[in-house]
C-alpha positions in Angstrom: 5.7 19.4 -8.8 5.5 15.6 -8.5 3.9 14.0 -5.4 4.5 10.6 -3.8 1.9 7.9 -4.6 1.3 4.3 -3.9 -1.0 2.0 -5.8 -2.1 -1.4 -4.7 -3.7 -3.5 -7.4 -5.2 -7.0 -7.3 -4.9 -9.3 -10.2 -6.6 -12.7 -10.9 -4.8 -15.4 -8.8 -4.3 -17.9 -11.7 -2.2 -15.7 -14.0 1.0 -17.1 -15.3 4.4 -15.5 -14.8 4.5 -14.2 -18.4 1.1 -12.4 -17.9 2.2 -10.9 -14.6 5.5 -9.7 -16.1 3.7 -8.1 -19.1 1.3 -6.3 -16.7 4.2 -5.1 -14.5 6.1 -3.9 -17.6 3.0 -2.1 -18.8 2.5 -0.3 -15.5 6.2 0.8 -15.4 6.0 2.0 -19.0 3.0 4.2 -18.2 5.0 5.8 -15.3 8.1 6.2 -17.5 6.2 7.6 -20.5 4.6 10.4 -18.4 7.8 11.4 -16.6 7.0 9.7 -13.4 9.7 8.5 -11.0 9.2 4.7 -10.4 10.4 3.7 -6.9 9.5 0.0 -6.4 7.0 -2.8 -7.2 6.4 -5.5 -4.7 4.6 -8.8 -5.2 2.6 -9.4 -1.9 1.4 -12.8 -3.2 -2.0 -14.4 -3.3 -4.4 -13.6 -0.5 -8.0 -14.4 0.4 -10.3 -11.5 -0.5 -12.8 -10.2 2.0 -15.5 -11.1 -0.5 -15.5 -12.8 -3.9 -14.9 -10.5 -6.8 -15.9 -11.9 -10.2 -16.4 -15.3 -8.5 -12.7 -15.2 -7.4 -12.3 -15.8 -3.6 -8.5 -15.0 -3.9 -6.4 -12.4 -5.6 -2.7 -11.6 -6.1 -1.7 -8.3 -4.6 0.9 -5.9 -6.0 2.3 -2.8 -4.3 3.5 0.0 -6.5 5.4 3.1 -5.1 6.2 6.1 -7.4 6.4 9.9 -7.7 4.1 11.5 -10.2 1.6 14.2 -11.2 -2.2 13.9 -11.2 -2.5 13.2 -15.0 -0.2 10.2 -14.6 -2.5 8.8 -11.9 -5.6 9.3 -14.2 -3.8 7.5 -17.0 -2.5 4.6 -14.8 -6.0 4.0 -13.3 -7.6 4.2 -16.8 -5.2 1.4 -18.0 -5.8 -0.7 -14.9 -9.5 -0.3 -15.3 -9.4 -1.5 -18.9 -7.3 -4.5 -18.2 -9.4 -7.6 -17.5 -6.7 -9.3 -15.5 -6.9 -6.5 -12.8 -9.8 -7.1 -10.4 -9.3 -4.0 -8.1 -6.9 -1.1 -7.7 -6.5 1.8 -5.2 -4.1 4.8 -5.5 -3.2 6.9 -2.5 -1.2 10.1 -2.2 1.5 9.9 0.5 2.3 12.8 2.7 5.7 11.3 3.7 7.9 8.4 2.6 6.7 5.0 4.0 9.5 2.5 4.6 7.7 -0.8 4.9 3.9 -0.6 4.1 3.3 -4.3 5.0 4.9 -3.8 8.4 3.5 -0.4 9.1 0.3 -1.5 10.9 2.2 -3.8 13.3 4.8 -1.2 14.1 2.1 1.4 14.9 0.4 -1.1 17.2 3.7 -1.7 19.1 4.3 2.1 19.4 0.8 2.5 20.7 1.3 -0.2 23.3 4.5 1.3 24.5 2.9 4.7 24.9 0.0 3.2 26.9 2.5 1.2 29.0 4.6 4.4 29.6 1.4 6.3 30.5 0.4 3.5 32.9 3.8 3.6 34.6 3.7 7.4 34.9 0.2 7.5 36.3 1.0 5.7 39.6 4.2 7.8 40.0 2.2 11.0 39.8 -0.4 9.6 42.3 2.5 8.7 44.6 4.0 12.2 44.3 0.6 13.7 45.1 0.1 11.5 48.1 3.6 12.3 49.4 3.0 16.0 49.3 
């Protein structure tokens, strides 16, 4: 039974298009060779890191979404660890499909605000009802 996973990996910011394309192809080949189901690969661009890694203050982020089994994760992470171009990586098992990972935190914040606003509007109504009785 395959599970849903997402992996975010950070590569050196100064890599050329050819090197990035080769790395992306390598990652997709690992997934295909171990019967994984590749969903999507997004280039999130170059961002400032929280702290310098290998004297690099910036890194280029990639988001990878796929369905696979545990042995595929182990192999993918092994290959990412061995590649000098990759500075960091993180794989996470998903419980349910995530539509837009980059937009998810902002959406959650909006929903939370709406719930708080709804609760705030309901509270005075309840107080008014109690006072009227």
